[in-house]
C-alpha positions as CSV (number, residue, x, y, z in Angstrom):
1,M,149.0,-95.4,-28.7
2,S,150.2,-92.1,-27.5
3,H,147.9,-89.1,-26.4
4,D,148.9,-86.0,-27.7
5,I,148.3,-83.2,-25.1
6,P,146.2,-80.3,-27.1
7,P,148.6,-77.8,-27.8
8,Q,146.1,-74.8,-27.3
9,T,145.3,-75.8,-23.7
10,P,147.2,-73.5,-21.4
11,A,147.2,-76.1,-18.6
12,S,149.1,-78.6,-20.6
13,L,151.9,-76.2,-21.3
14,A,152.5,-75.0,-17.5
15,I,153.0,-78.4,-16.1
16,A,155.3,-81.2,-16.9
17,W,153.5,-84.8,-17.1
18,S,155.3,-88.1,-17.6
19,D,151.9,-89.6,-18.4
20,A,150.1,-87.9,-21.5
21,V,146.9,-89.9,-20.6
22,R,146.8,-88.5,-17.2
23,A,147.6,-85.0,-18.6
24,D,144.6,-85.3,-20.9
25,Q,142.3,-86.2,-18.0
26,F,143.8,-83.2,-15.8
27,T,143.1,-80.9,-18.8
28,H,139.6,-82.0,-19.3
29,W,138.8,-82.2,-15.3
30,L,140.3,-78.4,-15.0
31,T,138.4,-77.1,-17.8
32,G,135.3,-78.3,-16.2
33,V,135.6,-76.8,-13.1
34,A,137.3,-73.5,-14.4
35,A,133.9,-71.8,-15.3
36,Q,132.1,-72.6,-11.8
37,H,135.3,-71.4,-9.8
38,R,136.3,-68.4,-12.0
39,L,139.7,-69.8,-12.4
40,Q,142.1,-68.3,-15.0
41,M,143.5,-71.3,-16.8
42,E,146.7,-69.5,-18.1
43,S,148.0,-68.5,-14.7
44,L,148.1,-72.3,-13.8
45,R,151.8,-73.1,-12.5
46,L,153.5,-75.5,-10.0
47,A,153.6,-74.9,-6.4
48,S,155.2,-77.7,-4.7
49,A,155.8,-81.3,-4.2
50,D,156.0,-83.4,-1.0
51,A,157.5,-86.6,0.4
52,S,154.7,-88.7,-1.3
53,F,153.4,-88.9,-5.0
54,R,151.3,-85.8,-4.6
55,R,152.1,-82.4,-6.6
56,Y,150.3,-79.1,-6.0
57,F,149.8,-76.5,-8.4
58,R,148.5,-73.0,-8.1
59,I,145.8,-71.2,-10.1
60,D,144.5,-67.6,-9.8
61,A,140.9,-67.0,-9.7
62,Q,138.9,-63.7,-9.8
63,D,139.1,-63.1,-6.0
64,G,142.5,-64.6,-5.2
65,S,144.5,-68.0,-5.8
66,R,143.5,-71.6,-5.4
67,I,145.5,-74.8,-5.1
68,I,145.1,-77.8,-7.0
69,M,146.1,-81.0,-5.7
70,D,147.3,-83.9,-8.1
71,A,147.1,-87.5,-6.5
72,P,147.2,-90.2,-8.5
73,P,144.5,-92.7,-7.3
74,D,146.8,-95.6,-7.6
75,K,149.3,-94.4,-5.3
76,E,147.3,-92.0,-3.0
77,N,144.2,-92.3,-1.3
78,S,143.0,-88.9,-0.9
79,A,139.8,-89.7,1.0
80,P,141.4,-89.1,4.4
81,F,142.6,-85.8,3.7
82,V,139.0,-84.9,2.2
83,K,137.6,-86.2,5.8
84,V,140.3,-84.5,8.1
85,A,140.1,-81.4,6.3
86,A,136.3,-81.1,7.3
87,L,137.5,-82.1,11.0
88,M,139.9,-79.0,10.9
89,Q,137.3,-76.8,9.6
90,A,135.0,-77.9,12.2
91,A,137.4,-77.5,15.0
92,G,138.2,-73.8,13.6
93,V,141.5,-74.6,12.5
94,H,142.8,-73.0,9.5
95,G,143.1,-75.4,6.7
96,P,142.5,-75.7,3.2
97,Q,138.8,-76.2,2.3
98,V,137.9,-78.8,-0.6
99,L,136.0,-76.8,-3.3
100,A,135.9,-79.4,-6.0
101,W,137.3,-83.4,-5.9
102,D,137.3,-86.1,-8.7
103,E,137.6,-89.1,-6.5
104,P,138.4,-91.5,-9.2
105,L,140.9,-89.4,-10.9
106,G,142.4,-87.9,-7.9
107,F,142.3,-84.2,-8.7
108,M,141.2,-81.6,-6.0
109,L,140.5,-78.0,-5.9
110,L,141.3,-76.2,-2.6
111,T,141.5,-72.8,-1.0
112,D,145.1,-71.4,-1.0
113,L,146.6,-70.7,2.6
114,G,149.4,-68.6,1.0
115,A,152.9,-69.5,-0.6
116,Q,155.2,-69.2,2.7
117,T,155.6,-71.8,5.5
118,M,156.1,-71.2,8.9
119,M,159.6,-72.6,8.4
120,Q,160.4,-70.1,5.8
121,V,159.8,-67.3,8.1
122,I,161.7,-68.4,11.2
123,N,164.4,-66.6,12.8
124,R,167.0,-69.4,13.2
125,E,169.4,-66.7,15.0
126,Q,166.9,-65.4,17.8
127,P,164.4,-68.1,19.0
128,Q,162.4,-65.7,21.0
129,A,161.6,-63.7,17.8
130,N,159.4,-66.8,16.7
131,L,157.3,-66.7,19.9
132,P,154.2,-65.0,18.6
133,L,154.3,-68.2,15.5
134,Y,154.9,-70.9,17.9
135,L,151.9,-69.4,20.4
136,Q,149.7,-69.3,17.2
137,A,150.7,-73.1,16.5
138,V,150.0,-73.9,20.1
139,D,146.5,-72.4,19.8
140,A,145.8,-74.3,16.5
141,L,147.0,-77.4,18.1
142,I,144.7,-76.9,21.1
143,A,141.8,-76.2,18.9
144,W,142.6,-79.3,16.9
145,Q,142.5,-81.3,20.3
146,L,139.8,-79.9,21.7
147,S,137.5,-81.2,18.9
148,S,138.7,-84.9,19.5
149,Q,136.3,-87.7,19.6
150,P,136.9,-91.5,19.8
151,G,136.2,-93.6,16.8
152,V,136.5,-90.9,14.1
153,L,140.0,-91.3,13.2
154,P,142.3,-94.6,13.2
155,P,143.6,-95.5,16.5
156,Y,147.4,-94.7,17.2
157,D,147.6,-97.9,18.9
158,E,150.3,-100.6,19.7
159,A,150.1,-102.0,16.3
160,L,150.6,-98.9,14.7
161,L,153.3,-97.6,17.0
162,R,155.5,-100.8,16.6
163,R,155.1,-100.9,12.9
164,E,156.5,-97.3,12.9
165,L,159.4,-98.4,15.3
166,E,160.0,-101.2,12.8
167,L,161.0,-98.7,10.0
168,F,164.3,-98.0,12.0
169,P,166.0,-101.5,11.9
170,D,164.3,-102.4,8.5
171,W,165.4,-99.3,6.3
172,Y,167.8,-97.3,8.7
173,I,169.8,-100.0,10.0
174,G,169.6,-102.9,7.6
175,R,169.1,-101.0,4.2
176,H,170.9,-97.6,4.7
177,K,173.6,-98.8,7.1
178,G,173.7,-102.0,5.6
179,V,174.2,-103.7,9.1
180,V,172.9,-107.4,9.5
181,M,171.5,-107.6,13.0
182,D,172.6,-110.2,15.4
183,A,170.5,-111.7,18.1
184,A,171.9,-109.3,20.7
185,M,171.0,-106.1,18.5
186,R,167.5,-107.5,18.0
187,Q,166.9,-108.1,21.7
188,T,168.1,-104.3,22.3
189,L,165.5,-103.3,19.9
190,D,162.8,-105.3,21.2
191,K,163.2,-104.2,24.8
192,S,163.5,-100.6,23.9
193,F,160.6,-100.6,21.7
194,E,158.4,-102.4,24.4
195,E,159.5,-99.6,26.8
196,I,158.8,-97.0,24.3
197,I,155.2,-98.3,23.5
198,R,154.5,-98.7,26.9
199,H,155.6,-95.1,28.0
200,N,153.7,-93.6,25.1
201,L,150.4,-95.2,25.6
202,R,150.1,-94.5,29.1
203,W,149.1,-90.7,27.8
204,P,145.1,-90.0,27.0
205,S,144.4,-89.8,23.3
206,V,143.3,-87.0,21.4
207,F,143.1,-86.0,17.4
208,V,146.9,-86.4,16.6
209,H,148.0,-84.5,13.2
210,R,151.1,-86.6,13.2
211,D,153.3,-84.3,11.3
212,F,152.9,-80.8,13.2
213,M,155.8,-79.1,12.3
214,P,156.8,-75.6,10.9
215,R,157.1,-77.3,7.2
216,N,153.6,-78.0,7.4
217,L,152.4,-74.7,8.8
218,M,151.5,-71.8,6.8
219,A,152.8,-68.7,7.7
220,P,150.0,-65.9,8.4
221,T,149.5,-63.5,5.5
222,L,148.6,-60.7,7.9
223,A,149.9,-59.7,11.3
224,T,147.1,-60.8,13.7
225,A,147.0,-62.3,17.2
226,C,145.3,-65.2,18.1
227,A,142.3,-64.9,20.3
228,A,142.4,-65.4,24.2
229,L,140.6,-68.5,25.3
230,P,137.0,-67.2,26.0
231,P,135.4,-67.6,29.2
232,G,132.8,-70.1,29.6
233,G,132.2,-72.5,26.9
234,A,131.1,-76.1,27.1
235,D,132.8,-78.9,29.0
236,S,135.5,-81.0,27.3
237,P,135.4,-84.6,27.2
238,W,137.7,-84.7,30.1
239,G,135.7,-82.7,32.3
240,G,137.3,-79.2,32.3
241,P,136.2,-76.2,31.1
242,A,136.5,-76.0,27.0
243,A,137.2,-73.3,24.9
244,N,134.9,-72.1,22.3
245,R,136.9,-72.0,19.1
246,L,140.5,-70.6,19.5
247,M,141.3,-69.9,16.1
248,V,139.3,-68.1,13.6
249,S,139.7,-69.3,10.1
250,S,140.8,-65.8,8.6
251,P,143.9,-64.7,6.5
252,G,145.7,-63.6,9.3
253,T,145.7,-66.9,11.1
254,L,148.4,-69.5,10.9
255,G,147.2,-72.4,8.5
256,V,147.7,-76.3,8.9
257,L,148.5,-78.3,6.0
258,D,149.5,-82.2,5.5
259,F,147.3,-83.6,7.9
260,Q,145.8,-86.7,5.8
261,D,147.8,-89.0,8.0
262,A,145.8,-87.8,11.1
263,V,145.0,-90.3,14.2
264,Y,143.5,-90.8,17.5
265,G,146.4,-91.3,20.3
266,P,148.6,-89.8,22.6
267,I,148.3,-86.2,23.5
268,T,152.0,-85.8,23.8
269,Y,152.8,-86.6,20.0
270,D,152.0,-83.5,18.2
271,I,153.8,-80.7,20.6
272,A,157.0,-83.2,20.5
273,S,156.6,-83.0,16.6
274,L,156.3,-79.3,16.8
275,M,159.4,-78.6,19.1
276,R,161.5,-81.5,18.2
277,D,161.4,-80.9,14.3
278,A,163.1,-83.2,11.8
279,F,164.2,-80.2,10.1
280,L,165.0,-77.6,12.7
281,S,166.8,-77.8,16.1
282,W,166.4,-75.2,18.9
283,D,168.0,-75.3,22.5
284,E,166.3,-77.0,25.0
285,D,165.4,-73.7,27.0
286,F,163.3,-72.7,24.2
287,C,161.8,-76.0,23.4
288,L,160.8,-76.0,27.4
289,D,159.5,-72.6,27.2
290,I,156.9,-73.5,24.3
291,T,156.0,-76.7,25.8
292,I,155.4,-75.2,29.2
293,R,153.2,-72.4,27.4
294,Y,151.2,-75.3,25.7
295,W,151.0,-77.5,28.9
296,E,149.5,-74.4,30.8
297,K,147.1,-73.4,28.1
298,A,146.0,-77.0,27.4
299,R,145.5,-77.7,31.2
300,K,143.5,-74.5,31.5
301,A,141.2,-75.6,28.5
302,G,140.7,-79.1,30.0
303,L,142.8,-81.1,28.1
304,P,144.3,-84.2,29.7
305,V,147.9,-83.1,30.1
306,G,147.9,-84.1,34.0
307,D,148.9,-81.6,36.6
308,D,152.9,-82.3,36.6
309,F,154.8,-80.5,33.8
310,G,157.8,-82.7,34.8
311,E,155.7,-85.8,33.9
312,F,154.3,-84.3,31.1
313,Y,157.6,-83.2,29.4
314,R,158.9,-86.7,30.2
315,G,156.1,-88.2,28.1
316,V,157.0,-85.7,25.5
317,E,160.6,-87.1,25.3
318,W,159.5,-90.6,25.1
319,M,157.1,-89.6,22.4
320,G,159.6,-87.9,20.5
321,L,162.1,-90.7,20.8
322,Q,159.4,-93.0,18.9
323,R,159.0,-90.2,16.4
324,H,162.7,-89.9,15.5
325,L,163.3,-93.6,15.1
326,K,160.4,-93.6,13.0
327,V,161.7,-90.6,10.7
328,A,165.1,-92.2,10.5
329,G,163.4,-95.3,9.1
330,I,161.1,-92.9,6.6
331,F,164.2,-90.8,5.6
332,A,166.1,-93.9,4.7
333,R,163.4,-95.2,2.7
334,L,162.6,-91.9,0.7
335,T,166.3,-92.1,-0.1
336,L,166.3,-95.7,-1.4
337,R,163.1,-96.6,-2.5
338,D,161.8,-93.2,-3.8
339,G,164.8,-91.5,-5.1
340,K,164.8,-88.4,-2.5
341,P,168.1,-88.4,-1.1
342,Q,167.8,-84.8,0.6
343,Y,166.0,-86.1,3.6
344,L,168.8,-88.1,4.8
345,A,170.8,-84.7,5.0
346,D,169.1,-84.1,8.1
347,T,170.4,-87.5,9.7
348,P,172.5,-85.9,12.4
349,R,169.5,-83.9,13.6
350,F,167.2,-87.1,14.4
351,I,170.3,-89.0,15.9
352,A,171.0,-86.2,18.2
353,Y,167.6,-86.4,19.2
354,I,167.6,-89.9,19.7
355,R,170.9,-89.7,21.6
356,T,169.9,-87.0,24.0
357,T,166.7,-88.8,25.2
358,C,168.4,-92.1,25.7
359,E,171.1,-90.6,27.6
360,R,168.6,-89.5,30.1
361,Y,166.7,-92.7,31.1
362,R,168.5,-95.8,32.6
363,E,166.2,-98.5,30.6
364,L,167.2,-96.6,27.4
365,K,170.9,-96.9,27.7
366,P,171.4,-100.4,25.7
367,L,169.6,-98.5,22.6
368,L,171.8,-95.5,23.1
369,R,175.0,-97.8,23.0
370,L,173.4,-99.3,20.0
371,V,172.9,-96.4,18.0
372,E,176.3,-94.8,18.9
373,K,177.8,-98.1,17.7
374,L,175.9,-97.6,14.1
375,E,177.0,-94.2,14.0
376,G,180.8,-95.0,14.4
377,I,180.8,-92.8,18.0
378,E,183.4,-94.0,20.3
379,M,181.9,-94.5,23.7
380,P,182.6,-96.7,26.3
381,N,181.1,-100.3,26.4
382,V,179.9,-99.7,22.6
383,F,179.5,-103.3,22.1
384,G,177.5,-104.2,25.3
385,F,174.3,-104.1,23.6
386,G,172.4,-106.5,26.0
387,R,173.7,-105.2,29.4
388,Q,171.5,-103.1,31.5
């Protein structure tokens, strides 16, 4: 029996629903929270969707706008989002606050961080013009990392790193490229993955956002600067002087989204994600500039980034390699399984990241030759998968 959506309900007219039952549930839920939060139901409109099954709506209230998350519980578990949102708030990071949540139905009312991402306001032609934005991102990242505690978030351990790396042969090589791997290719991947995991697990663990990049950072709505590291403060878990909160949750502060997959893992991950973006490329000079600034601030704050920047930067490169092998698999899966082909348009970018890193390290040369063969890049010894 079909469920007709009440025609007099503005919420049902503004949003397209493939499931009439869920549309009814949403209308009932929204009607229930509208009075308490002074929502103007006739203003409901679509805000955005992401790579998952979540959708986001925007709705006006008497004192601004709010965001509504539609996350079907049979496809999305919203509990990690709620948990990490609270951790972000406790860390002084400007993230969305959960105002109402119907856990069984998967509807959530959130504060609104604005309509423009950092990606949308970046000046791609003049890297240094983006320095204030990147420094805000660095400060937000350091504040997040300073709040780290073990046992709170899932570990980014060997098992998870390996599962992510296997997305590359499973989805990118096998399903997207249609290549049946032989024993030599599998051996090359296995040896390379072992090296990648070993290098990355050498670094101390902190809270890891896991997708800390301009598409998931919201541009400040007012031109304000981040506060400098205050003097004094409590000791960090690693023994150095820690900051009080680096960020103040205010309309002028860069916001952080899409943090529900946060884990506890290598400190190199999020800065690698920020500067080796799957959707945006910078010259290495700009990447080095921001990474050095991050390292200096993190070291001063007592975070475990080591005393040798060269060693830290190598760690960032190895972590970035793991991320881009994973991203290649994820983007192939989004295309082939989820019907979202736009993600693979960035294939040349992350393949370039992979090749650049592999070219710098002797132990990664077999992986480099494997990738170049997959991409049809003519290089000497292109078939020598097993040779060191």
